[in-house]
matplotlib code that plots the C-alpha trace (Angstrom):
import matplotlib.pyplot as plt

x = [97.5, 96.3, 96.7, 99.3, 97.4, 97.7, 98.2, 95.2, 95.5, 94.8, 92.7, 94.7, 92.0, 92.5, 96.3, 95.8, 93.2, 95.7, 98.6, 96.6, 95.3, 98.8, 100.3, 97.5, 97.9, 101.7, 100.8, 98.4, 100.7, 103.7, 101.3, 100.1, 103.7, 104.8, 101.7, 101.3, 97.7, 96.2, 99.4, 98.7, 101.2, 101.2, 101.4, 105.0, 104.7, 107.1, 108.1, 107.0, 108.7, 111.4, 113.1, 116.0, 115.6, 117.6, 116.1, 117.8, 116.9, 117.2, 118.0, 114.6, 112.6, 111.9, 112.9, 114.3, 113.7, 116.3, 116.3, 119.5, 120.3, 119.6, 121.1, 118.3, 115.7, 112.1, 110.3, 110.6, 108.5, 107.6, 108.2, 105.2, 103.8, 104.0, 104.1, 103.8, 106.8, 108.8, 107.9, 108.9, 112.2, 112.9, 112.2, 114.6, 117.1, 117.2, 117.6, 120.9, 122.1, 121.8, 123.8, 126.3, 125.2, 125.7, 122.8, 123.7, 122.8, 119.5, 116.3, 114.4, 110.8, 109.2, 105.8, 104.6, 102.6, 99.5, 99.7, 101.2, 104.1, 107.1, 110.1, 113.4, 116.5, 119.2, 121.7, 119.8, 117.5, 114.4, 111.3, 108.2, 104.8, 103.3, 99.9, 99.7, 99.2, 96.3, 95.7, 96.4, 99.7, 100.8, 99.7, 102.1, 104.8, 103.2, 103.7, 107.6, 107.1, 105.6, 102.3, 100.3, 99.4, 101.3, 98.6, 101.0, 101.2, 99.3, 96.3, 95.3, 92.2, 91.0, 87.4, 86.4]
y = [92.9, 90.2, 86.6, 84.4, 82.5, 78.8, 76.7, 74.7, 71.0, 68.4, 65.6, 62.7, 60.3, 62.3, 61.9, 58.2, 58.0, 59.7, 57.6, 54.5, 55.5, 56.3, 52.9, 51.0, 52.7, 51.9, 48.2, 47.9, 49.6, 47.4, 44.2, 45.2, 45.7, 42.2, 40.3, 41.8, 42.3, 45.1, 44.8, 45.0, 43.2, 42.6, 39.0, 38.2, 38.2, 37.6, 39.9, 38.8, 41.5, 44.1, 46.5, 48.5, 52.2, 55.4, 58.8, 61.3, 65.2, 66.5, 69.9, 70.7, 69.8, 66.3, 63.1, 60.1, 56.7, 54.3, 50.3, 50.4, 46.6, 47.1, 50.5, 51.8, 54.5, 52.9, 56.2, 60.0, 62.0, 65.3, 68.7, 69.6, 66.0, 63.2, 65.5, 62.4, 60.7, 64.0, 64.6, 61.2, 61.2, 64.8, 63.5, 60.5, 62.7, 65.0, 62.2, 61.1, 64.6, 64.9, 61.6, 62.6, 59.7, 60.0, 60.3, 57.7, 54.7, 52.9, 52.6, 49.4, 49.1, 46.1, 44.5, 42.4, 39.1, 41.0, 43.6, 46.3, 48.1, 49.9, 51.9, 51.2, 53.3, 50.7, 53.6, 55.3, 52.2, 54.3, 52.5, 54.2, 52.2, 53.6, 52.1, 54.7, 57.4, 56.0, 53.8, 56.6, 57.4, 53.7, 53.0, 55.5, 53.3, 50.3, 51.6, 51.2, 47.6, 47.6, 46.3, 49.5, 51.6, 55.0, 57.6, 60.2, 58.4, 59.6, 57.3, 56.7, 55.2, 54.0, 54.1, 51.3]
z = [209.8, 207.5, 208.6, 206.6, 203.9, 204.2, 201.1, 200.4, 201.3, 198.9, 200.6, 201.2, 199.4, 196.2, 196.3, 196.9, 194.1, 191.7, 192.6, 192.2, 188.8, 187.7, 189.0, 187.2, 183.8, 183.9, 184.9, 182.1, 179.5, 180.6, 180.6, 176.7, 175.8, 177.1, 176.3, 172.9, 173.1, 171.0, 168.6, 164.9, 163.0, 159.0, 157.8, 156.4, 152.6, 149.9, 147.0, 143.7, 141.8, 142.1, 139.8, 140.4, 139.4, 138.9, 138.3, 136.5, 136.2, 132.8, 131.7, 130.2, 133.3, 132.5, 134.7, 133.1, 134.8, 134.1, 134.8, 136.8, 135.7, 132.0, 132.1, 129.9, 130.2, 130.6, 130.9, 130.5, 133.0, 131.0, 132.9, 135.0, 135.2, 137.7, 140.9, 143.2, 141.9, 141.6, 145.5, 146.6, 145.0, 146.3, 149.8, 149.3, 147.4, 150.7, 153.1, 150.8, 150.9, 154.5, 155.1, 152.5, 150.1, 146.4, 144.2, 141.6, 143.5, 142.4, 144.6, 144.7, 143.7, 145.3, 144.6, 147.5, 147.1, 148.8, 146.3, 148.3, 146.7, 148.3, 147.4, 149.3, 149.2, 150.0, 150.7, 153.7, 154.8, 154.3, 153.0, 151.6, 151.7, 148.4, 149.0, 151.9, 149.4, 147.8, 144.7, 141.8, 143.4, 143.9, 140.2, 138.8, 140.3, 139.0, 135.5, 136.2, 136.2, 132.8, 133.5, 133.6, 130.6, 130.6, 131.3, 129.5, 126.4, 123.3, 122.6, 119.1, 118.0, 114.6, 113.4, 111.1]

ax = plt.figure().add_subplot(projection="3d")
ax.plot(x, y, z, "-o")
ax.set_aspect("equal")
plt.show()
């Protein structure tokens, strides 16, 4: 007959060492959380410009961008263009649909004093930091403030 196999014993020193390592890790994590060491914080900055925008899908595939306060179209995004704007708005519309919020409410485009921009959905509380997607994509939304040239506009030059 074979002898019963004994379970291998973990040396007591290894168990004490592992327990000590776990306790030290927890204490360091707690200490960091309480003291704030290593925490990155953005400086508080003021909004320098805001614009309330509504986005309307048109039957031809275009998207009309409305100034919600003036109730006027400020730009029409041609079909097949402006994929970044369309993607952002699709994501925000999905959030509204999941929460049962209507699609007619305006979004708040904000330019901060440090140059960053964000798009906020007041109905869902979601905010998108536009600079996180790169300067070119952020610039597309800057056009809605009216201070950037429209990259889809026809450029006419004259030769003298």
